[in-house]
C-alpha positions in Angstrom: 0.2 0.0 0.0 2.8 2.5 0.8 4.4 1.8 -2.6 1.1 2.3 -4.4 0.6 5.7 -2.3 4.1 6.9 -3.4 3.5 6.0 -6.9 0.1 7.9 -6.9 1.5 10.8 -5.2 4.6 10.7 -7.5 2.3 10.9 -10.7 0.1 13.5 -9.3 2.9 15.9 -8.5 4.9 15.2 -11.7 8.2 14.3 -9.3 10.2 11.2 -10.1 12.6 11.8 -7.5 12.8 13.2 -3.9 12.8 17.0 -5.0 11.1 18.8 -7.8 13.3 20.3 -10.4 12.2 24.0 -11.5 11.1 24.5 -15.0 10.1 27.3 -17.4 10.2 30.8 -16.0 11.2 29.6 -12.4 14.1 27.8 -13.5 15.2 30.9 -15.7 14.8 33.3 -12.6 16.7 30.9 -10.2 19.6 30.6 -12.8 19.7 34.3 -13.3 19.6 35.1 -9.5 22.5 32.5 -9.1 24.5 34.3 -11.8 24.0 37.7 -10.2 25.1 36.5 -6.8 28.2 35.0 -8.0 28.9 38.2 -10.1 28.4 40.3 -7.0 30.5 38.2 -5.0 33.6 37.6 -7.4 33.6 40.5 -9.7 35.3 42.8 -7.2 38.0 40.1 -6.6 38.6 39.5 -10.3 39.1 43.5 -10.7 41.4 43.6 -7.7 43.6 40.7 -9.3 43.7 42.5 -12.7 44.6 46.0 -11.4 47.3 44.6 -9.2 49.3 44.1 -12.6 48.6 47.6 -13.9 51.4 49.9 -14.5 49.6 53.0 -13.7 50.1 54.4 -10.3 46.3 55.3 -10.2 44.6 52.2 -8.6 41.7 52.1 -11.0 43.3 52.8 -14.1 44.8 50.3 -16.4 48.3 51.1 -17.7 49.6 47.9 -19.2 50.9 44.5 -17.7 53.7 44.8 -15.0 55.0 42.9 -11.9 56.7 45.9 -10.6 54.1 46.3 -7.7 54.9 42.6 -6.6 58.6 43.4 -6.6 58.1 46.2 -4.6 55.9 44.4 -2.2 59.0 41.8 -1.9 61.4 44.6 -1.3 59.4 46.5 0.9 60.9 46.0 4.6 58.0 47.5 6.7 55.6 45.0 4.7 57.9 42.0 5.4 58.2 42.9 9.1 54.4 43.3 9.3 53.9 40.0 7.8 56.3 38.2 10.2 54.3 40.0 13.2 51.0 38.7 11.7 52.4 35.2 11.4 53.7 35.0 14.8 50.7 36.4 16.4 48.4 33.9 14.4 50.7 30.8 15.4 50.8 31.9 19.1 47.0 32.6 19.1 45.8 29.5 17.3 48.2 27.1 19.3 46.6 28.4 22.6 43.0 28.8 21.4 43.1 25.2 19.9 43.8 23.9 23.4 41.4 26.0 25.3 38.6 25.6 22.6 39.0 21.8 22.5 38.8 21.5 26.2 35.7 23.9 26.4 34.1 21.5 23.7 34.8 18.6 25.6 33.4 20.1 28.9 30.3 21.3 27.2 29.6 18.0 25.1 30.8 15.4 27.7 30.0 16.5 31.2 27.2 18.1 32.9 27.8 20.7 35.6 26.3 23.5 37.4 26.3 26.7 35.1 27.1 24.8 32.0 24.3 26.7 29.9 25.6 30.0 31.4 29.2 28.9 30.1 27.7 27.7 26.9 26.2 31.1 26.2 29.1 33.2 27.2 31.2 31.2 24.9 29.3 32.3 22.1 29.5 36.0 22.9 32.8 36.8 20.9 30.9 35.5 17.8 27.8 37.4 18.3 29.0 40.9 19.5 30.5 43.2 16.9 34.1 43.6 16.3 34.1 47.3 17.3 32.5 46.4 20.7 35.2 43.5 21.2 38.0 46.0 20.4 36.8 48.5 23.0 36.3 45.9 25.6 39.9 44.6 25.2 41.2 48.2 24.9 39.6 49.0 28.2 40.6 45.8 29.8 44.4 46.2 28.8 44.3 49.9 29.9 43.0 49.0 33.4 45.2 45.7 33.7 48.3 47.3 32.5 48.0 50.4 34.9 47.4 47.7 37.7 50.5 45.7 37.1 52.5 49.3 37.0 51.1 50.3 40.3 51.4 47.0 42.0 54.4 45.5 40.7 56.1 48.5 39.4 56.5 46.9 36.0 55.8 49.1 33.0 54.1 46.8 30.1 53.1 48.7 26.9 50.7 47.5 24.2 52.2 45.3 21.5 52.8 41.8 20.5 51.3 40.3 23.9 48.3 42.2 23.9 47.3 41.4 20.3 48.0 37.8 20.8 45.5 37.8 23.9 43.0 39.5 21.9 43.0 37.0 19.1 43.0 34.4 21.4 39.9 35.6 23.1 37.8 35.6 20.1 39.3 32.4 18.5 38.3 30.1 21.3 34.7 30.3 20.4 35.2 29.4 16.7 37.5 26.6 17.4 35.1 25.2 20.3 32.1 25.3 17.9 33.9 23.2 15.3 35.3 20.9 17.6 32.0 20.5 19.4 30.3 19.6 16.1 32.7 16.9 15.6 32.1 15.5 19.1 28.3 15.6 18.6 28.7 13.0 15.7 30.8 10.8 17.5 29.8 7.6 19.0 30.1 7.8 22.6 29.9 4.0 22.9 33.5 3.8 21.8 34.7 5.9 24.9 32.4 3.8 27.1 33.9 0.5 25.8 37.4 1.7 26.4 36.6 2.8 30.0 34.9 -0.7 30.5 38.3 -2.3 29.5 40.0 -0.4 32.3 41.6 2.4 30.3 42.1 5.7 32.2 40.4 8.7 31.1 43.6 10.2 29.4 44.3 6.8 27.5 40.6 7.2 26.3 41.1 10.5 25.2 44.5 9.8 23.6 43.6 6.7 21.7 39.9 6.9 21.0 38.5 10.5 21.3 41.4 12.4 19.8 41.9 10.5 16.6 38.0 10.7 16.2 38.0 14.6 16.7 41.2 15.3 14.9 39.6 16.7 11.7 37.6 19.0 13.6 40.5 20.3 15.8 42.4 20.8 12.4 39.7 22.6 11.0 39.1 24.9 14.0 42.9 25.6 14.1 42.8 26.7 10.5 39.8 28.7 11.0 41.4 30.5 14.1 44.5 31.0 12.0 42.7 32.8 9.1 40.5 34.9 11.5 43.8 36.0 13.2 45.6 36.8 9.9 42.7 38.7 8.6 41.8 40.8 11.6 41.9 44.6 11.5 39.5 46.1 13.9 40.4 44.5 17.2 44.2 44.5 16.3 44.2 48.2 15.6 42.7 48.9 19.0 45.3 46.8 21.0 48.3 47.2 18.9 51.4 49.4 20.0 54.5 50.5 18.5 56.5 48.1 16.6 53.7 45.7 16.5 52.0 46.4 13.3 50.3 43.3 11.4 49.8 43.3 7.8 46.1 44.1 7.8 46.5 47.0 10.0 49.6 48.2 7.8 47.5 48.1 4.5 44.8 50.1 6.3 47.5 52.7 7.1 48.6 52.8 3.4 45.0 53.6 2.4 45.2 56.6 4.6 48.3 57.9 2.9 47.2 57.2 -0.5 46.0 54.2 -2.7 48.3 52.7 -5.3 48.3 49.1 -7.0 50.7 48.3 -4.2 47.7 47.8 -2.0 46.2 45.6 -4.8 49.2 43.3 -4.8 49.2 43.0 -1.0 45.5 42.5 -0.9 45.6 39.6 -3.6 48.3 37.9 -1.7 46.3 38.2 1.6 43.2 37.1 -0.2 45.3 34.0 -1.8 46.5 33.0 1.9 42.8 33.3 3.2 41.4 31.2 0.5 44.0 28.5 0.9 43.3 28.3 4.6 39.6 28.3 4.3 40.1 25.5 1.7 42.3 23.5 3.9 39.8 23.9 7.0 36.9 22.5 4.8 39.0 19.7 3.6 40.0 18.9 7.3 36.4 19.0 8.6 35.1 16.9 5.8 37.9 14.3 6.5 36.4 11.3 8.1 38.0 10.2 11.6 39.5 6.7 12.3 37.0 4.1 12.0 35.9 2.0 14.7 36.1 -1.8 14.5 33.0 -3.6 12.9 30.3 -4.7 15.2 31.1 -8.2 15.0 34.9 -7.7 15.6 36.4 -9.9 18.4 36.4 -7.9 21.5 39.6 -9.6 22.5 41.5 -7.0 20.2 40.1 -4.1 22.1 42.7 -4.0 24.9 45.5 -3.6 22.4 43.7 -0.8 20.5 43.1 1.5 23.4 46.7 0.6 24.8 45.9 -0.8 28.0 
């Protein structure tokens, strides 16, 4: 009867599959809308790429093909210094945020404790609040905290690399936690329970069972945090100090002094690095974790697999 109903329903609706295919005017409108959306997204990127090779100092005027702006980029010492600072900040903030974000994801997904809902809500705040608000909060925090250290310990600390790294850690933890938590939600908890039943410790269970399963999520969160750190402008500009200028902040300063195709070449390289990191993040998240043993596998192999 069910098959007969599905057959009648398919004939009455004209659908041969699970979803209906648009036809006629609807198909044309949807196709046109998709094309316009892609043009809106990628036309500025294509123009940026084209004019980065322009031989005219006017940023929007084509003056012939040249690689001089990329050569100037390679020979510009302030830009190279800002790139090195950006990379160091990104590596430090990513390393710390991956550890803290993974711990937060494990705590929220695997344990229940008093105030867990409040902690869960607070963890999402850096994602929800605007960047300007986050920047002002970090600026006020460092202003008061550094003054407190100076008055109590007599140590004068100025804003710079450390304050930038801490600020990036503050907003990167949330993104890492979300990615890792999504991976944990799709993991079979029975694998961990089986390891514990075989007298594995919590640490061995995490090392041999949980970590290999969530490794793609951890890698995806790390690449996402690295991308956000390398691209951040607003928060970094509020908490940076002399001698600690990241590449996005340096580019923003170049715009104030005058726009040249050098900015186009720098922007193209930043865009390429960001796209590469995002692609790697997506690939890492789609990578399947280590598969568990089949349901009819011999349980005698379990102790050796969990390392007990």
